[in-house]
VOGU-3710 file (C-alpha; in Angstrom, 3 decimals, decimal comma):
1> mdklgllmsd> -0,061/-0,209/-0,200  1,095/3,354/-0,779  1,411/5,879/2,089  1,058/9,655/1,852  4,676/11,636/2,568  6,376/8,718/0,795  5,595/8,405/-2,574  7,178/12,307/-3,716  10,048/10,408/-5,383  7,509/8,436/-7,279
11> yctsadgant> 6,613/11,653/-8,918  6,439/10,468/-12,968  6,192/13,531/-15,294  4,239/13,211/-18,865  6,000/12,442/-21,615  3,609/13,858/-24,369  2,118/16,481/-22,548  -0,911/16,677/-23,866  -2,323/12,953/-23,323  -1,252/11,944/-19,984
21> ptcigfprwv> -1,284/13,290/-16,667  1,028/12,841/-14,243  1,243/9,499/-11,817  2,622/10,695/-8,317  2,172/7,635/-6,346  -0,872/6,636/-8,763  -1,601/4,099/-11,523  -1,400/6,210/-14,416  -4,089/8,067/-15,680  -4,778/7,607/-19,436
31> pqsalqtdpt> -7,419/9,458/-20,863  -8,454/7,641/-23,962  -9,915/9,473/-27,139  -13,803/9,271/-27,232  -15,207/6,739/-29,496  -16,382/7,683/-32,019  -20,054/7,209/-32,950  -20,369/4,591/-36,193  -23,196/5,409/-38,645  -25,855/2,525/-38,538
41> gkirsfrglr> -26,463/2,454/-42,352  -25,109/4,142/-45,776  -26,690/7,473/-46,343  -29,126/7,015/-49,722  -29,444/9,777/-52,274  -32,636/11,609/-51,747  -32,924/12,125/-55,721  -36,164/11,757/-57,004  -37,842/11,139/-53,378  -41,171/11,460/-53,316
51> psrslllgtl> -42,423/10,889/-49,596  -46,213/9,555/-48,776  -48,022/10,996/-45,728  -46,916/7,548/-44,029  -43,272/8,346/-44,743  -43,332/11,623/-43,344  -44,834/10,548/-39,825  -42,337/7,647/-40,033  -39,434/9,779/-40,589  -40,326/12,394/-37,972
61> laatlagcap> -40,567/9,219/-35,796  -37,541/8,161/-36,222  -35,913/11,197/-35,768  -37,634/11,609/-32,366  -35,950/7,878/-31,381  -32,825/8,906/-33,089  -32,745/11,505/-30,214  -33,120/8,968/-27,551  -30,098/6,808/-28,204  -28,040/6,311/-25,146
71> mkeattakvd> -25,142/8,776/-24,993  -21,817/6,633/-25,429  -20,173/5,652/-21,866  -17,516/8,631/-21,068  -14,095/7,108/-21,021  -11,897/9,920/-20,534  -9,548/9,748/-17,445  -10,555/6,412/-16,222  -8,140/4,834/-13,549  -7,169/1,641/-13,762
81> asllenqaqk> -9,641/-0,455/-11,152  -7,651/-3,483/-11,168  -4,883/-1,058/-9,787  -6,588/0,666/-7,525  -8,936/-2,091/-6,248  -7,301/-3,605/-2,843  -5,973/0,155/-2,177  -9,824/2,234/-2,494  -11,067/-1,188/-0,497  -8,219/-0,451/2,217
91> apalpqwqgf> -8,669/2,955/2,433  -10,483/4,406/5,433  -13,881/6,245/5,405  -13,241/9,633/6,715  -15,727/11,000/9,009  -18,200/14,208/7,923  -17,444/17,639/9,630  -20,323/16,640/12,033  -18,160/14,154/13,088  -14,798/15,587/13,433
101> ftdvrlqali> -15,905/18,831/14,700  -17,125/17,939/17,939  -17,568/21,348/19,804  -21,224/22,263/19,359  -20,772/25,714/19,255  -18,315/25,169/16,097  -21,002/22,963/14,669  -23,716/25,717/15,233  -21,435/28,148/13,619  -20,509/26,036/10,835
111> gqalnnnrdl> -24,462/25,114/9,787  -25,070/28,650/10,186  -22,653/29,316/7,157  -23,667/26,810/5,077  -26,808/28,386/4,594  -25,629/32,110/4,753  -22,287/32,294/3,387  -22,161/34,331/0,118  -19,109/32,318/-1,218  -21,200/29,117/-1,010
121> rlglarvsea> -24,230/30,811/-2,244  -21,938/31,604/-5,286  -20,751/28,406/-5,731  -24,152/27,167/-5,412  -25,556/29,472/-8,109  -22,678/28,489/-10,747  -23,815/24,804/-10,089  -27,055/25,978/-10,949  -26,130/27,759/-14,256  -23,826/24,554/-15,374
131> raqygvtrad> -27,098/22,040/-14,683  -29,144/24,598/-17,393  -26,193/25,167/-19,544  -26,342/21,103/-19,669  -29,540/20,703/-20,340  -29,755/23,114/-22,869  -26,853/21,494/-24,807  -28,231/17,903/-24,236  -31,490/18,994/-25,642  -29,601/19,421/-29,292
141> rypsidgfvs> -29,662/15,514/-29,525  -33,114/15,468/-29,424  -35,187/16,596/-32,393  -38,091/19,648/-31,452  -41,497/19,145/-32,989  -43,401/22,198/-33,169  -47,014/22,959/-33,994  -48,087/25,524/-35,828  -50,868/27,105/-37,391  -51,041/30,086/-39,595
151> gtrssqpadi> -53,243/32,142/-41,814  -52,887/34,551/-45,085  -54,640/36,866/-46,604  -53,218/38,824/-49,446  -54,463/41,023/-52,438  -52,577/41,949/-55,998  -53,949/44,339/-58,116  -54,230/43,803/-61,965  -51,547/46,099/-63,382  -49,148/44,316/-61,172
161> spmgrrfdlt> -50,607/40,552/-60,917  -49,500/37,979/-63,582  -52,454/36,793/-65,109  -53,366/40,432/-65,657  -56,372/40,762/-63,352  -56,825/41,419/-59,645  -55,506/38,108/-57,968  -56,517/37,930/-54,072  -55,622/35,311/-51,954  -56,857/33,515/-48,711
171> kgevgislps> -54,986/30,571/-46,887  -55,088/28,879/-43,771  -52,523/25,981/-42,346  -52,664/23,757/-39,618  -50,061/21,332/-38,981  -46,486/19,977/-37,049  -43,088/20,598/-38,103  -39,545/19,487/-37,659  -36,738/22,168/-37,613  -33,720/21,524/-38,434
181> yeldlwgrva> -32,179/18,624/-36,710  -28,838/17,099/-36,924  -28,245/13,719/-37,550  -25,347/13,349/-35,266  -23,010/10,226/-37,408  -20,000/11,220/-35,998  -21,063/12,109/-32,447  -20,123/16,225/-32,332  -23,696/17,246/-30,736  -22,917/13,665/-28,620
191> nlteaaqasy> -19,311/14,947/-27,536  -20,791/18,975/-27,092  -23,247/17,063/-24,395  -20,871/15,056/-22,514  -18,508/17,950/-22,495  -21,380/20,121/-20,667  -22,268/17,331/-18,440  -18,844/16,778/-17,447  -18,506/20,627/-16,625  -21,589/20,568/-14,944
201> laseanalav> -20,351/17,347/-12,558  -17,299/19,499/-12,147  -18,891/22,756/-10,791  -20,694/20,462/-8,192  -17,210/19,516/-7,286  -16,132/22,645/-7,192  -18,585/23,624/-4,720  -17,660/20,679/-2,658  -14,702/22,156/-2,457  -15,475/26,131/-1,858
211> qlalvgdian> -17,816/23,957/1,561  -14,846/22,257/2,461  -12,428/25,088/2,222  -15,521/27,151/4,585  -15,520/24,544/6,754  -11,803/24,477/7,552  -12,101/28,373/7,187  -14,373/28,687/10,179  -12,628/25,874/12,335  -9,677/27,866/12,506
221> ayyqwletqe> -11,322/31,016/12,944  -13,039/29,470/16,126  -9,945/27,989/17,409  -8,320/31,989/17,131  -11,244/33,014/18,557  -10,584/30,471/21,513  -6,726/31,032/21,922  -7,163/34,876/22,251  -10,137/34,640/24,494  -8,052/32,449/27,057
231> klvisdgiyq> -5,307/34,606/26,703  -7,174/37,577/27,550  -8,463/35,917/30,545  -4,799/34,906/31,752  -3,383/38,111/31,202  -6,084/39,704/33,472  -5,773/37,115/35,864  -2,120/37,890/36,035  -2,618/41,700/35,674  -4,917/41,806/39,210
241> nrlsvrgiid> -2,032/39,463/40,873  0,420/41,986/39,622  -2,110/44,847/41,513  -2,012/43,174/44,783  1,517/42,086/44,642  2,587/46,367/43,794  0,768/47,152/46,785  2,883/44,932/48,803  5,416/46,180/47,446  4,755/49,775/48,239
251> krlavglate> 3,879/48,650/52,080  7,578/47,146/51,887  9,278/50,473/50,136  7,643/52,601/53,199  9,343/50,542/55,718  12,593/50,500/54,174  12,383/46,428/53,291  12,028/47,123/49,456  13,870/49,431/46,890  12,442/52,362/44,399
261> terlqaealn> 14,311/50,112/41,363  11,591/46,752/42,536  9,091/49,813/42,237  9,555/50,513/38,852  10,441/47,191/37,743  7,126/46,140/38,910  5,895/49,008/37,158  7,095/48,452/33,695  6,407/44,794/33,597  2,512/45,653/34,380
271> dgllrdsaei> 3,010/47,894/31,420  4,448/45,520/29,267  1,390/43,496/30,378  -1,241/45,925/29,372  0,518/46,663/25,897  0,428/42,666/25,122  -3,153/42,434/26,284  -4,306/45,148/23,946  -2,293/43,124/20,964  -4,395/40,292/22,302
281> arqhkaavnt> -7,935/41,709/22,130  -7,532/43,208/18,960  -6,621/39,871/17,380  -9,771/38,576/19,530  -11,973/40,952/17,386  -10,392/40,676/14,187  -11,198/36,329/14,893  -14,865/37,868/15,745  -14,704/39,701/12,724  -13,035/37,356/10,649
291> lavlvgtplt> -16,721/34,594/11,823  -18,887/36,669/10,773  -17,792/37,145/7,616  -17,625/33,375/6,951  -21,145/32,679/8,776  -22,231/35,531/7,154  -24,429/37,142/9,562  -22,792/39,691/12,914  -21,398/37,898/15,718  -20,264/38,860/19,022
301> dasigsgqpl> -18,767/36,860/22,063  -22,130/37,084/23,615  -23,869/35,511/20,235  -21,001/33,147/19,729  -21,429/31,289/23,013  -19,386/29,568/25,353  -16,997/26,515/23,429  -14,636/24,039/25,026  -11,607/25,416/25,867  -8,255/24,665/23,691
311> aqqadskvlp> -7,341/22,219/25,859  -10,505/20,062/25,591  -11,339/19,687/22,413  -11,508/16,893/21,091  -8,144/15,011/19,638  -8,732/14,115/16,368  -7,314/10,787/16,341  -10,162/9,724/13,830  -7,475/10,878/11,471  -5,258/8,257/10,446
321> dqvpsslllr> -1,302/8,650/10,024  -1,219/6,567/7,374  -3,577/6,166/4,195  -3,487/4,866/0,849  -2,707/7,521/-1,988  -5,791/6,266/-3,628  -7,903/8,299/-0,725  -7,026/11,597/-2,851  -8,847/10,474/-5,402  -12,158/11,891/-3,010
331> rpdvqaaelr> -10,734/15,372/-2,619  -13,644/17,401/-4,832  -10,777/19,515/-6,376  -9,045/16,499/-7,644  -12,808/15,383/-8,769  -12,917/18,615/-10,382  -9,950/18,662/-12,161  -10,535/15,209/-13,651  -13,809/16,135/-15,058  -12,253/19,373/-16,444
341> lkaseanvda> -10,122/17,028/-18,203  -12,899/14,864/-19,654  -14,539/17,963/-20,563  -11,703/19,282/-22,751  -11,107/16,001/-24,781  -14,956/15,959/-25,401  -14,570/19,120/-26,826  -11,621/18,060/-29,316  -13,902/15,327/-30,483  -16,370/17,290/-31,082
351> araaflpria> -14,194/19,878/-32,965  -12,834/17,178/-34,912  -16,037/16,107/-36,071  -16,747/19,619/-37,307  -14,814/18,736/-40,440  -16,946/16,274/-41,318  -20,105/16,732/-43,102  -23,494/17,619/-41,433  -27,147/15,919/-42,097  -30,045/18,363/-41,134
361> ltasygtass> -33,424/17,372/-41,672  -36,384/20,019/-41,623  -40,230/18,500/-41,926  -43,719/19,825/-41,970  -47,114/18,263/-42,130  -50,136/19,793/-41,888  -53,112/20,768/-44,138  -53,835/23,976/-46,070  -57,285/25,576/-47,294  -58,359/28,902/-48,604
371> sltgllsdns> -61,345/28,055/-46,271  -61,853/27,127/-42,541  -63,971/23,957/-43,494  -61,406/23,097/-46,227  -58,555/21,967/-43,624  -60,445/18,819/-42,839  -60,902/17,499/-46,632  -58,963/14,787/-48,134  -57,010/16,937/-50,737  -55,895/19,759/-47,924
381> enwsfvpqit> -52,714/17,786/-47,091  -49,497/19,750/-47,336  -46,152/18,521/-46,317  -42,530/19,587/-46,936  -39,462/17,403/-46,599  -35,943/18,978/-46,696  -32,640/16,889/-46,130  -29,640/18,837/-46,283  -25,888/17,783/-45,937  -23,508/20,604/-45,520
391> iplfnvgrtq> -19,890/19,989/-46,724  -17,163/22,650/-44,858  -15,297/23,323/-47,826  -13,606/26,705/-46,993  -13,816/28,727/-44,238  -10,520/30,828/-43,942  -9,276/28,157/-41,157  -11,966/29,147/-38,874  -12,750/25,242/-38,272  -8,850/24,623/-37,549
401> aaydlvsarq> -8,982/27,192/-35,315  -11,478/26,198/-33,537  -9,916/22,514/-33,192  -6,322/24,048/-32,510  -8,123/26,233/-29,859  -9,736/23,036/-27,771  -6,442/21,265/-28,096  -4,869/23,583/-26,235  -7,721/23,856/-23,334  -7,080/20,221/-23,249
411> vqavadyekt> -3,226/20,776/-22,449  -3,870/23,043/-19,920  -6,761/20,889/-18,592  -3,777/18,265/-18,560  -1,317/20,468/-16,742  -3,899/21,773/-14,364  -4,633/18,163/-13,555  -0,981/17,549/-12,776  -0,921/20,390/-10,977  -3,897/19,568/-8,575
421> iqnafkevad> -2,562/16,126/-7,932  1,125/17,825/-6,855  -0,608/20,634/-4,932  -2,940/17,137/-2,763  0,342/15,553/-2,178  1,951/18,539/-0,877  -0,978/19,268/1,138  -1,251/15,804/2,894  2,505/15,886/3,233  2,735/19,408/4,992
431> alvnrtsyav> -0,316/18,855/7,463  1,198/15,133/8,353  4,566/17,163/9,038  3,214/19,814/11,035  0,334/17,484/13,019  3,761/15,275/14,263  5,923/18,149/15,059  3,155/20,310/17,323  2,067/16,856/19,064  5,906/17,143/20,293
441> qvkhqrdlhq> 5,589/20,743/20,406  3,071/21,093/22,868  3,666/18,010/25,081  7,406/20,212/25,944  5,432/23,091/26,343  3,217/21,386/28,804  6,170/20,304/30,979  8,344/23,927/30,397  4,878/25,605/31,964  4,694/23,034/34,711
451> hqrerltiss> 8,093/23,985/35,805  7,944/27,435/35,636  4,565/27,509/37,678  6,594/25,699/40,070  9,324/28,007/39,718  7,199/30,787/40,282  5,633/29,712/43,671  9,193/28,598/45,207  10,364/32,289/44,288  7,291/34,045/45,617
461> kryeqgmsny> 7,951/31,836/48,564  11,306/33,055/48,809  10,338/36,695/48,344  8,124/36,305/51,090  10,486/35,252/53,463  13,147/37,550/52,453  15,247/34,955/50,955  15,487/36,918/47,470  14,891/40,264/46,140  11,966/40,946/43,995
471> mevldaqret> 13,896/40,538/40,637  13,829/36,772/40,763  9,765/36,756/41,080  9,334/39,054/38,392  11,561/37,103/36,163  9,404/33,806/37,052  6,278/35,878/36,368  7,498/36,894/33,096  8,455/33,037/32,139  5,406/31,711/33,077
481> ysaeqtlltl> 3,020/34,434/31,432  5,452/33,540/28,414  5,196/29,399/28,821  1,163/29,662/29,166  0,702/31,790/26,251  2,841/30,173/23,968  1,302/26,988/25,147  -2,185/28,224/23,831  -0,800/29,163/20,522  0,983/25,786/19,952
491> mraqkaadva> -2,484/23,767/20,989  -4,568/26,506/18,535  -1,450/25,816/16,237  -2,108/22,071/16,574  -5,662/22,110/15,796  -4,740/23,888/12,623  -2,718/21,294/11,347  -5,813/18,743/11,994  -8,199/20,997/10,158  -5,677/21,158/7,293
501> lfkalgggas> -5,132/17,473/7,500  -8,976/17,003/7,327  -9,234/19,490/4,298  -6,369/17,525/2,280  -7,759/13,993/2,271  -11,000/15,244/1,268  -12,493/16,191/4,388  -15,285/13,082/4,214  -16,430/13,979/0,717  -17,410/10,681/-1,362
//
């Protein structure tokens, strides 16, 4: 089983640049050319054809059934199932965000954001746009049948009439018509429909990627909010403690047991603490503002509520340390890149078919008469059948330029796919490294903080007993406060690394 973070040396660059995406730790993905639709029979000559009523009705029915023919199965950018089957079966199922983030308050914020966030709304609107575009393109594979009712009343004076006398005409028509319908012998329309379908599915995958990024951003902003909130509480507690100590120094100074230097040192330390508190308050407010933008509604500390402290946040052991590389296939951005690659290849096949002749059918059938009652008579039948073959001969290179355009876009899609795969591996590798590193740092920082607290306790007792000066106490206070603040920062960074790994592995997206 290939393990994430161990396969960076297995990166294979594309040999042809346009047809074979990268294979970093993956079986090679080979985009296969779309299968051409073979004609079911030869095109017969229409010379001398005089269709009857039954032939016209049969033509309309045949055109309708032709449009209902199933689309060819997409074969672009398929993964060799035999190579990935074992890995896919062993790939762990990642939890959805509800199972990963156990803090009830954080879950509520994410739920609000999924309903209110503007970026997510924009992504969903783009999905709707792509779905509608796919519906429009797909409709081109089917014939359109229109019903029509028309009436004509005209008159020509004798001096311009071919018959030399006044000519009046009254005509009414009722019937059905088949507008120009292309017989898709070479798969041009089918390929355009396949490209639209792949673009639509890619937009859905992009929307999932936006949702996953949104969930991660909210979690990081929430952890930042928790960190700064706890730091403010600690700073306030230390400041109140230093004020009481300052009272003791004043009393000792009055009786000659303390010096003016000790008082100034205590004042300077309090000034530095107030400065740091102001910066933490700024960061705290910025975190609230960030959450408000992400959630899509105004927020305050009171509306956010009381969350679990960082130290009590659930450990993300649910995320494995080693996973098969095939798990990255679940990432929405990888799926979107693959679908864009498939759409680009379908567009190339459609552009290639533009070099071949097009066959279009136009037909109508109904009744026509000079009076309303005559529309139902036996001799009022009115029909037309117009097959047309269009062969491209010369258009100043327009068709070739269109083919070159979609071919260039296919090369871009391959490069985009390769870049997406590389970025996916990098994000997972970075997240795994950060997760391991921060876990070690948090452990040692906890030990450091505990030792500084013990040192502060001992220094305070020595000062109260007159065994040391206040400099020793101030130094212990400063180091203890710094250790506690650093511990909170590292715990928040550890949670951010867990969120990054959750996102990098696809966040439970299927």
